[in-house]
N, C-alpha and C positions, 0 to 999 in steps of 0.2 A: 843708561850709562855703561858700554862696553868697554872690556879691558883688555880685548885680544893682543895678545903679544907683549901686555905689560909686564916687565917684571918687578913683583912686588915684594917686601921683606915684612915679615910680622915678628915685634919683639916679646918674647914671652909663650908660654904654651900653657897657660892656665885656661879656665872655662872660655874667658872672653877670647883669648888669641886662637884658641882652635877655632870659634864661631867664626872670628874674622876671616883667617885661613882657610876655611869652608865658604866662605861669600864670594871672596875673592877668587878662589878656583871656580866656583859655579859662574862668575862673570868672565872668566875666559883669561884671568891671570896666571901667569907662571910664578909661581908661589913658595918662597921659602920662609922656613919659622927657624928663629935662633932663640933658644934658652940656655943660661949659664949652667942650671942645676944637672938633674937627672930626671926628667918629665917621665911618667907612665909608661913604660915600653910597649902596653897594646896601643896606646892612645896614637903613640909614635907609628907605630905599624900601619895604624887605619888609614891616618894619613898620608903615609908614605902608599899606601896600595890605591889612594886617590893620584899619586902622583906630584905630591905636595913633598918636597925635599925639607927635613926636618935634621938642623944643626944644632947640638947640645954640648955642654960643658966649656973649656977653656978654647977652643975651636971659635965656639960662639962669638964670645968676647973679642976675638982678634979678626974678625970677618971683614971683608972689604964690602963697601957701602955703596956701591954702585948698583942702586935700585930706582924705579922710577917713581914707586910709593912705597914709604913704610910706615907702617902702623905701629904703635905704641900699647902695649895693654896695660889696663889703669893699674893692675896691682903690681907693675915695676915701678919703682923709684925713678928718678930722672939721672938720681947721681949714681944709679949703678953703672959698673964697668960697661955692661953690653950696650946701653943707651949712650954713655959717654964717647964711645969708641965710634959710634955712626954720626955723632952732634960733632966730633972732630972731623969728621971726614964730609962736611958740610950738609948732610941728610937732612930734611925738613919731615918734621914728625905729624902725625894726626892720631887719634885715637881711637878705638874699636868704636864709641858713639858717634863718633864725624861719619866714620867710615859707611855705619850701618844707615846714616840718615841720607847719605848721598844716592842711597839705593831705594829709600823708604818712598811707598806712595800710598801709605796711609795717616790722618791726622795724626799729632803725637800730643798727649797729655806727659809733659814731664813735671818730676816733684823732687825738689831737693830741702835740704836743712841739716842741720845738725843732729836733731833728735827727730824721730818719729816717722822716718820717711820711709819706713818697710810697712807699717802699721797704715799710715796714709794711702800709699800706693795700692796696697789689697783691699781696703776699705773702698778706692774707687774701681778697682778691679770689679769687687761684690757688685757695686753699685751699676756697674753699666751694664755689666752680662745680665745681672736680674730684670734689667731695661729693656734688653733685644740689642744691645750694643756688642756685637763679640769682640772682646778684647783678652790680654794677657799681661799680666806682671810682669816687667821685664827690666834688663838693664843691671844695675847693683843688687837686682834682687835676683834669685832665682835665673832664670833663662838670659842668656845675652841678649842687648838689642839685636845685634849681627844674625842671630839665630833667629829671633822672632821674624826678623827681615825676610830671613830666606825661607818661611812658612808666611809671608803676609797675606798669601789668598785666604786663611781661613780666619782672619781678625778684620774689622770695620774701623778700628782706632787701637793706637798702641798706647797704654799706660807704662811710662819709663821711670823706675827710680835713676836719678843720675846724682852723683857724687864729686864732690870739689876735684878729685884727682880726675875723673870721666871730662870736667869741664875745661880743665885746663889745657887741653889740646883739640879743643874744637874750631872751626874756623865759619861753618855756615848751618851750624846745628840751630833750627828754628822751631820751639814749640807751639802748637798752636794755643795751648793752655800751659802756662808754667807757674809751679806752684812753691812758694817761696814758705816753709815751715817756721822757722826759726834760726838763730845764731848764735853760739855760745862757743866756748873755748874749747876746741878738740884739735887735734893731729899737729899740735904745735912742734910734734918731732921732725914734722915734714915741711912747714911752713916755720918763717922766721918770726913771726907776728901776727896776730889776728887780721891785722889790715890786708894781710897778703891772702889769708885764709878766706875773708870776705869778699876781696877782689874776684878769688876764682869763683867763688857761689855764685856772686853776680853775674857771670857771663852765661848764666842761663837765659837773662833778660835780653843780651845786645843784640841779636838779629832779628828780635820782636816787631811788629808792626804794627800799627794803630787798628788793625783788624784781628789781632790776637789778644788776648787775655792775660792779665796775671793776678794770682790769688794770693795774697800778701798775709804777712801776719803785722798787724798794727802797729807792736809792739816796734818793729824795724823800720827806720826812717828808710825809706828808700827812692831818692829821688830821681827825678829824669826819665822815668818810666815810659815807654812809648804805647805800650800795650795799655788795653782798657782795665783798670784795676779795679778789683774789690777784696776788701779788707777783712780779716776776723781779728778776735780778740775773747779771753776769758776774763778778762779784766777792766775791758773799757766799753762802755757804751756807747763811744763816739766809732767803733767801727761797725761795718756795714752787718757782719755778723758777730753777734754777741752773747754772753751767756747772762741768764738771768736767774738766781737758783741753780736748778737743774734743767733750765728751758733753754735750748737754743735758739734765738729770735733773728732774723731777718728784716734790720730796719723797722724793727717794731714789732713785725708779725712773729707770731708763735709758730716753729717749725716742726721740733724734736725733742722730744724729752730724753733723757739720758737713760731714764730707766725702762725705755721702750728698746735700747740696744742692750748687746751683749758686754758693753763696755763702762768704765766709771773712771772717775779721777779725771782733774782740770785739764792735765795733758793730752787726755783721750778726747774732750769736749773740744780741744782745739783741733786736733785729729778729724775729727768728725764734720766741724766746721770747713774744714780748707776742702773736705769731699763734697759737700753740699754748694761750697764757692764753683767747685768744677761742675757741676750739676745745672747750675745757673747760665754758666759760660757756653753749655753745649745747649741750652733749652730741655733741659729735663724738667717735667714739673715736680714739686716739693714731694706729693704722694707716691709718686714711682721711684723716686731717688730713694727714698726712705726703706723700700722695701730690702733692698742689698743689704744695707748698713745696718738694719736691726739683725739680720743674721749673722754677720760677723763676727768671728770668733778670734782672740788673740792668738798670735804664734805663741810656742814655746819661749821660755827666758826672758819674758818681758812681764815682769808682776804674777810670777805663775805659781799658786798653790801647791806645793809638792809633796806636804804631809804636815801631821799633826801628831806629835806626841808629848804625853804626859799635859795637854792642854795647852802646848806652845805651839803656834803655827808658824811653817817655815815656807820662806816665798824665793822663790828661785827670779831675782831679777839679774841675770847674767848679760845680757843684751845691753845693760847700763856699762858703756864702756867710755863715758865724761862725765863729768861734773852736773851738768845740767839733766841728764838722765837720773843720777843718783837724786839730786835734788827734788825732783819731781817723785821718784817711788818714797822717799821721806816724805813728803807733803801730803801724801795720799794715805798715810798711816796713822789710824785713830787710837790706836794701840800701844803699850809701852813697847819700844825697838831696842832688841840688841843686834848690833850691824856688824855683818861681815863686811870689809871693804877693803882695795889694794891691789896691785896687779902691776901691771908694766908702766915704767917712767915714760908719760908722754909730754914731758916738758911743760905742765901745769902744776901751781899748787893748789893743795885743798883748804889753806888757810880762808878763803872767803866763804864757805858754809860751815865753820866752825861753830857759828852762832845756831845756825838749823840743827846740827848735829846734837848742842846743848838741849834743845827743846825738846827734841825728839826720839834721841835714843838713851839710853839710861849704862848702857856699855859698848866700845868698839873694837871686835878682835880684826887685827891688822895683818894684811898676806901681802908676797909678792916684793917686787923692787922698792914701793913707793913704803914700805911698811915702817920703818925707821924715819922718812921724812913726817909721814902723817901723825905719828905719835908724837915727835916734836912739836907740831901744829895743835894737836888736839889734845895730848893730856891734860892738860890744865882747865880744861870745860867740859871733860867726860873722862870718865875711867876708860883706860886702855889696855889692852894686853897683846902680843903678837904672838902669831904660829907659824910655824914653818912649810907646815901641808896644811891642803884643803880639808881632811879628814878630820886634823888638829883643830881647825881653826872651828869646823862644827860642833866637834865635841865640847870647845871651850864655850861655844855661845849656848850651846845647850847648859852647861854648868851654870851660866850667868842667868839664866832666864826662869820664868816663874810661870805657872797655869794661867793662861790670859795674855801673854807677851806673844810678841812677833818675832822670831830669827829671820830678819831681811839680809840677803846676799846680794848686794847689790853693789861692785866692785868701784866705779865710776872710773874706770881707766881700763885700758886694753888687755888682753889676756898673755899674751906671746910671750910673756918670761916664764910661764908656767904651764901651758895649754897650747893646744895647736889653735883653737880659735874661741870666741864666746859660747859657740855651741857647746864643744867638748867642755868647756869651764861650767856650764850649767848641766850637762847631762851627768858629770861628775861627783858635783853637787846634790843632785836629784838622787842618785844612785846611793849615795852616804847616808841620805835623810831616812829611803825608804828601806835600807838596808836596817837602820836604826830600829825604824819603827817594827820592825819584826817581831 
């Protein structure tokens, strides 16, 4: 696909927007990048040195939309003035995911779901590389898909984490293997209801053909899929992959013992099944598939033990940005829990998990925008207290815990009310605990 003399606009100069601009430039387009904020000056200069025009601040929000092709970065909310200005002028938008796919010359494995996307994407990356299939985890994780496509000579296959935001703006994107992990309430500050969130996620399947594969969670009813379907479940033996005790089985055949891996918990059992379903789809024998899965270790901020003080274990699960992730973290705890929870108001309630909190937690310390609402929901079933800052929350949790307890930092919602992102939140928690342990 040659874009010589094509006039292309990129909305947003985040990591994905920069990669999209570079890919467009490489393919011959005349590229202009628009960003309402004040992007990193070095990044701007680097693009300008390539001949890419960058317009920032208020002029970006008022620009004329006379371009042949307009790319929307996934981190830009469609209601933002920058986007609305282009749409009012009749611009048709595609996303960075769609753009990259149009130049992609390698098979694509795409992974979506509310929870477990990054872990599963990296499990598949580890599995493929261990079996000689050169791949890279990209997309919504780490390297943008457009950057990976710029380097596609280095890879045999792409392992792409895709979010609902990215799927909103596809038209031809078609993964050879589409992995659907789960769907639980999230991003209801972006979507008016769960139905629209689900619709966005389901777009991962819309262009698949009968020769493609869909690896799906048995718990989610996904009718009308054209691709060949393989199911997994940690809860039902009706699925193709299921969990029996600590053993993953495929249609009754023993495949993998959880103790052979570095992972634990039912949620990670399902992530492993999704990876094994991918192996089946692309004809990797079980024994070879298991090599990379056994070696994989979780990234930080995912039920990460960060310290022990006076017999109390402190666990950083800052990546829990929705209720389902919080539920899975609580379910995996076998000792009494003092829970630190709360953060940005994302439009969903915490009422539905009050029973689980009652069963698992001896005390809850509440932080962030959601603290008062969670207090109203939970204070009748478990002792609760509120803290204004994370250091205060950690100290409160420490005072409420006894030797043998676990302090679980699993916020259950986003971090942006108090922190840059979940990693910043988790890093601060780790630093506070490590300072107290000295």
